[in-house]
C-alpha positions in Angstrom: 10.0 12.6 -5.6 8.7 10.1 -3.3 6.5 12.7 -1.5 4.8 13.9 -5.3 4.4 10.2 -6.2 3.0 9.5 -2.9 0.4 12.3 -2.9 -0.6 11.2 -6.4 -0.9 7.9 -5.5 -3.0 8.4 -2.5 -5.3 10.8 -4.6 -5.8 8.2 -7.5 -6.8 5.7 -4.7 -9.2 7.8 -2.7 -10.8 9.2 -5.7 -11.6 5.8 -7.3 -14.1 5.0 -4.4 -16.4 7.8 -5.9 -17.0 5.6 -9.3 -16.6 2.0 -8.5 -17.1 -1.0 -6.2 -14.9 -1.8 -3.0 -14.5 -5.7 -4.5 -12.9 -4.1 -7.9 -10.8 -1.8 -5.8 -9.4 -4.6 -3.6 -8.9 -6.7 -7.0 -7.5 -4.1 -9.1 -4.6 -3.1 -5.8 -3.4 -6.7 -6.6 -1.7 -5.4 -9.4 0.9 -3.6 -7.3 2.0 -7.5 -6.0 3.6 -8.4 -9.6 4.9 -5.0 -9.7 6.8 -4.8 -6.9 7.8 -7.9 -7.8 9.6 -6.8 -11.1 11.1 -3.7 -9.5 12.4 -5.0 -6.4 14.4 -7.6 -8.9 15.6 -4.8 -11.3 16.1 -1.9 -8.6 17.2 -3.3 -5.5 18.5 -6.7 -6.9 16.0 -8.8 -4.9 16.6 -12.5 -5.9 13.3 -14.2 -5.2 13.2 -18.2 -4.6 10.4 -20.4 -5.5 9.1 -20.2 -1.9 8.4 -16.6 -2.5 6.6 -17.4 -5.5 4.4 -20.1 -3.8 3.9 -17.4 -1.0 2.4 -15.1 -3.4 0.1 -17.4 -5.3 -1.3 -18.6 -2.0 -2.1 -14.9 -1.3 -3.5 -14.0 -4.6 -5.7 -17.1 -4.1 -7.1 -15.8 -1.3 -8.0 -12.6 -3.4 -9.8 -14.8 -5.8 -12.0 -16.3 -3.4 -13.1 -12.7 -2.0 -13.8 -11.8 -5.4 -15.7 -15.0 -5.6 -17.7 -14.5 -3.2 -19.5 -11.2 -4.5 -19.2 -8.3 -1.8 -22.6 -6.5 -1.9 -20.9 -3.2 -1.9 -23.0 -0.8 -4.3 -21.3 2.5 -6.5 -21.6 5.2 -4.7 -22.3 7.3 -8.0 -24.8 4.4 -9.8 -24.6 1.5 -11.9 -22.7 3.4 -15.1 -20.5 1.0 -16.8 -18.4 4.0 -18.0 -18.4 5.5 -14.0 -17.0 2.2 -13.1 -14.3 1.8 -15.9 -13.2 5.5 -14.8 -13.0 4.3 -11.3 -11.2 1.3 -12.6 -8.6 3.2 -14.3 -8.0 5.4 -11.3 -7.4 2.3 -9.0 -5.0 0.8 -11.8 -3.0 3.7 -11.9 -2.7 4.2 -8.2 -1.9 1.0 -7.4 1.1 0.9 -10.0 2.1 4.6 -8.2 2.0 2.9 -4.5 4.1 0.0 -6.1 6.6 2.1 -7.4 7.0 4.4 -4.2 6.7 1.3 -2.1 10.0 -0.1 -3.7 12.0 3.4 -3.8 11.3 3.6 0.0 12.6 0.6 0.7 15.9 1.6 -1.2 15.7 4.7 0.8 15.2 3.1 4.4 17.7 0.5 4.1 20.4 3.0 3.3 19.4 5.9 4.9 17.9 7.0 8.2 14.2 6.3 8.7 13.6 9.0 11.1 15.1 11.5 8.7 13.2 10.0 5.8 9.8 10.4 7.4 10.7 14.0 8.3 11.4 14.6 4.5 8.4 12.7 3.3 5.9 14.5 5.8 7.8 17.9 4.9 7.7 17.5 1.2 4.2 15.6 1.3 2.6 18.4 3.3 3.4 20.9 1.2 2.4 19.3 -2.3 -0.4 18.1 -1.0 -1.6 21.5 -0.1 -0.8 23.2 -3.1 -2.4 20.5 -4.7 -5.9 20.7 -3.0 -5.7 24.8 -3.1 -5.6 24.4 -7.2 -8.0 21.5 -7.5 -10.3 21.3 -4.7 -10.6 24.6 -3.4 -14.3 24.5 -4.4 -15.5 21.4 -3.2 -13.5 22.1 0.4 -16.1 25.5 0.3 -18.8 23.7 0.0 -18.5 20.9 2.5 -20.2 21.7 5.9 -17.8 22.0 8.5 -20.2 22.6 11.4 -21.0 18.8 10.8 -19.3 16.9 13.7 -19.6 13.4 12.0 -17.5 14.8 9.4 -15.0 15.8 11.8 -14.7 13.0 13.7 -14.5 10.8 10.4 -11.7 13.3 9.0 -9.6 12.9 12.4 -9.8 9.0 12.6 -8.8 8.8 9.4 -5.6 11.4 9.5 -4.8 9.4 12.9 -4.8 6.1 11.2 -2.7 7.6 8.4 0.0 8.5 10.5 0.2 5.2 12.3 0.4 3.8 8.7 3.1 6.2 7.6 5.1 6.0 10.8 5.4 2.3 10.6 6.1 1.5 7.3 9.7 2.2 7.2 10.3 0.0 9.6 8.5 -2.8 7.9 10.3 -2.0 4.7 13.5 -2.4 6.7 12.8 -5.7 8.2 10.4 -7.3 5.4 10.3 -5.4 1.6 8.3 -4.0 -0.7 6.8 -7.2 -1.8 5.8 -8.9 1.7 4.7 -5.4 2.5 1.8 -6.0 -0.1 1.1 -8.9 1.3 0.5 -7.8 4.3 -1.7 -5.2 3.1 -4.0 -8.2 1.9 -5.3 -8.9 5.1 -6.8 -5.7 4.8 -9.6 -6.8 2.7 -10.9 -9.0 5.2 -10.8 -6.3 8.0 -12.6 -3.9 5.6 -15.2 -6.2 4.9 -16.0 -6.9 8.4 -16.4 -3.3 8.8 -18.7 -2.8 5.6 -20.8 -5.7 7.0 -21.3 -3.4 10.1 -21.8 -0.3 8.7 -22.6 -0.7 5.2 -24.8 -4.0 5.8 -22.3 -6.1 3.2 -23.7 -9.7 2.9 -21.9 -12.4 5.0 -19.9 -15.2 2.9 -18.0 -18.2 4.1 -15.1 -17.2 1.6 -14.6 -14.2 3.8 -12.5 -16.6 6.5 -11.1 -18.6 3.8 -9.7 -15.3 2.5 -8.3 -14.4 4.9 -6.8 -17.7 6.2 -5.4 -18.1 2.4 -3.3 -14.5 2.8 -1.8 -15.4 6.4 -0.9 -18.6 4.8 0.7 -17.0 1.9 2.6 -14.2 4.1 3.7 -17.3 6.2 5.0 -19.2 3.2 6.8 -16.1 1.6 8.8 -15.3 5.2 10.5 -18.7 5.7 13.2 -17.3 3.5 14.7 -14.0 3.9 15.0 -11.3 0.4 18.4 -9.8 1.0 19.1 -6.7 -1.4 22.4 -5.3 -2.3 21.0 -1.9 -0.8 21.7 -3.6 2.6 25.4 -4.1 1.9 26.6 -0.5 3.2 30.4 0.5 2.5 32.3 0.2 5.3 32.5 3.3 7.7 35.1 5.8 7.2 35.8 6.5 10.9 36.6 2.5 11.6 40.4 1.6 11.3 40.9 -0.8 8.7 42.6 -3.9 9.4 46.7 -4.1 8.4 47.6 -7.2 7.0 50.7 -8.7 7.9 52.6 -10.1 5.5 53.9 -13.8 6.0 
């Protein structure tokens, strides 16, 4: 189930880049934060304190600075309002699914083994992704010029980055939690803009640094207090001998 949801979340997010702007995607990704907060309370029994709400609010203020800066990103498919609406809806759906799968991943890695989880997720995800690619995108794969080394290089770099990302996620979730992970990912907006200024000639704005500062400050405030969950309280090992109580 986690593999299926994860594949669909990545598919929706990747497809949204064809229709809408980078700023819209970064803004709509923030929808995953309140959803992760709500699901963590409902499914994991997380009890957030006031300091956690303050940390999340500071991070969202950083996102507001990013939108206010108005990155000079353009839509890949033109200026059609209808196309941008489609891209926004795809991004919104992907953000919701990503929030759901991350909360469920936290539940799994805190009750089971991280290595077993990664192995099963990779196996099921590969099968689902392969079948879905064959059914929906086999014609697009035939049209790709695979002799172009640039395409192969970028696909290889993307695959390596995704491998590192998914290999580290279980350990981040085990020690930090789903909501903290979404806050950590907000810092990627700053780095994506830096890369965009180099490759796509985005306009520089001083609010980019304010966005990064607010995101890091919010993360620090959020991590001041831990957020224990019920799933962390594992049952005692059956192999361990139980201590007998000696009557007075």
